C-alpha positions as a printed NumPy array, in Angstrom:
array([[  0.242,  -0.071,   0.084],
       [  1.533,   3.235,  -0.948],
       [  1.093,   6.191,   1.499],
       [  2.085,   9.927,   1.633],
       [  5.472,  10.388,   3.747],
       [  4.371,  11.319,   7.652],
       [  7.292,  12.903,  10.146],
       [  8.929,  10.65 ,  12.16 ],
       [  7.359,  12.303,  15.359],
       [  4.352,  10.551,  13.685],
       [  5.258,   7.343,  14.211],
       [  3.226,   5.22 ,  17.258],
       [  5.187,   2.671,  18.638],
       [  3.895,  -0.17 ,  20.757],
       [  6.116,  -1.124,  23.508],
       [  5.394,  -4.343,  25.752],
       [  4.534,  -3.728,  29.658],
       [  4.838,  -7.353,  30.283],
       [  5.946, -10.7  ,  29.451],
       [  3.683, -13.158,  26.997],
       [  2.571, -13.745,  23.31 ],
       [  1.778, -11.835,  20.959],
       [ -1.765, -12.196,  19.413],
       [ -2.589,  -9.482,  16.383],
       [ -5.804,  -8.01 ,  15.319],
       [ -4.398,  -6.113,  12.439],
       [ -2.954,  -7.237,   9.356],
       [  0.524,  -5.366,   8.275],
       [  0.146,  -2.907,   5.736],
       [ -3.515,  -1.884,   7.293],
       [ -5.256,   1.22 ,   7.996],
       [ -5.94 ,   1.947,  11.739],
       [ -7.607,   4.849,  13.748],
       [ -6.731,   5.974,  16.883],
       [ -7.967,   3.536,  19.589],
       [ -8.134,   0.389,  17.246],
       [ -6.844,  -2.272,  19.   ],
       [ -3.799,  -3.862,  17.395],
       [ -2.454,  -6.596,  19.282],
       [ -2.772,  -8.514,  23.041],
       [ -0.295, -10.064,  25.083],
       [ -0.761, -13.093,  26.242],
       [  1.113, -13.912,  29.596],
       [ -0.012, -17.887,  29.809],
       [  1.773, -17.714,  34.122],
       [ -1.794, -15.857,  34.604],
       [ -4.008, -18.765,  36.177],
       [ -7.106, -15.477,  35.44 ],
       [ -8.229, -16.166,  32.693],
       [ -9.149, -12.533,  30.528],
       [ -7.257, -11.081,  32.857],
       [ -4.144, -12.503,  31.508],
       [ -4.508, -10.942,  28.261],
       [ -3.127,  -6.951,  27.974],
       [ -4.623,  -5.04 ,  24.539],
       [ -2.429,  -2.371,  23.251],
       [ -4.005,   0.388,  20.993],
       [ -3.134,   2.531,  18.539],
       [ -2.308,   6.436,  19.42 ],
       [ -2.542,   7.415,  15.96 ],
       [ -4.782,   6.978,  12.568],
       [ -2.069,   5.624,  10.179],
       [ -0.848,   2.534,   8.561],
       [  0.853,  -0.237,  10.177],
       [  4.136,  -0.828,   8.869],
       [  6.293,  -3.051,  11.349],
       [  4.981,  -5.468,  13.516],
       [  6.409,  -8.838,  15.172],
       [  4.412, -12.024,  13.97 ],
       [  1.751, -13.813,  15.694],
       [  3.208, -16.112,  18.745],
       [  6.279, -14.598,  19.177],
       [  6.952, -14.269,  22.808],
       [  6.682, -10.587,  23.902],
       [  8.876,  -9.03 ,  27.571],
       [  8.772,  -5.467,  29.272],
       [ 10.194,  -2.894,  26.261],
       [ 10.205,  -4.921,  23.148],
       [  8.694,  -2.94 ,  20.116],
       [  6.038,  -5.296,  19.225],
       [  4.711,  -2.529,  16.353],
       [  5.332,   1.035,  14.241],
       [  1.99 ,   2.988,  13.083],
       [  3.189,   5.527,  10.369],
       [  1.028,   8.251,  11.368],
       [  0.273,  12.151,   9.22 ],
       [  0.538,  14.391,  12.937],
       [  3.168,  14.927,  15.429],
       [  2.485,  12.685,  18.346],
       [  3.858,  15.221,  21.777],
       [  5.434,  11.988,  23.154],
       [  7.585,  11.607,  20.159],
       [  8.491,  15.117,  19.47 ],
       [ 12.131,  15.324,  19.955],
       [ 13.336,  11.142,  19.131],
       [ 14.588,  10.607,  15.811],
       [ 13.166,   7.169,  15.476],
       [ 16.413,   5.098,  16.327],
       [ 15.562,   5.355,  19.82 ],
       [ 14.18 ,   2.581,  20.551]])
């Protein structure tokens, strides 16, 4: 999918907060909306059923251009996905895109 160029500060980067297996709801190259669930991290050691699942959402409208594969193990701080968005995100201003 072709898209207009977007600023580096418009790139939403999804960092994992915990350990578990990745399950994506969106395919690479898909257009996403702010607030849309991109993936879940499922902790197999957590006995609390649905509470073992942590969902991660997009912080911008844009295109999912990078993601890990379904079933990969995730750990705290790992980059799970990247979304190219047209508008700068306040928390990304001053970051180069090479910071993670």
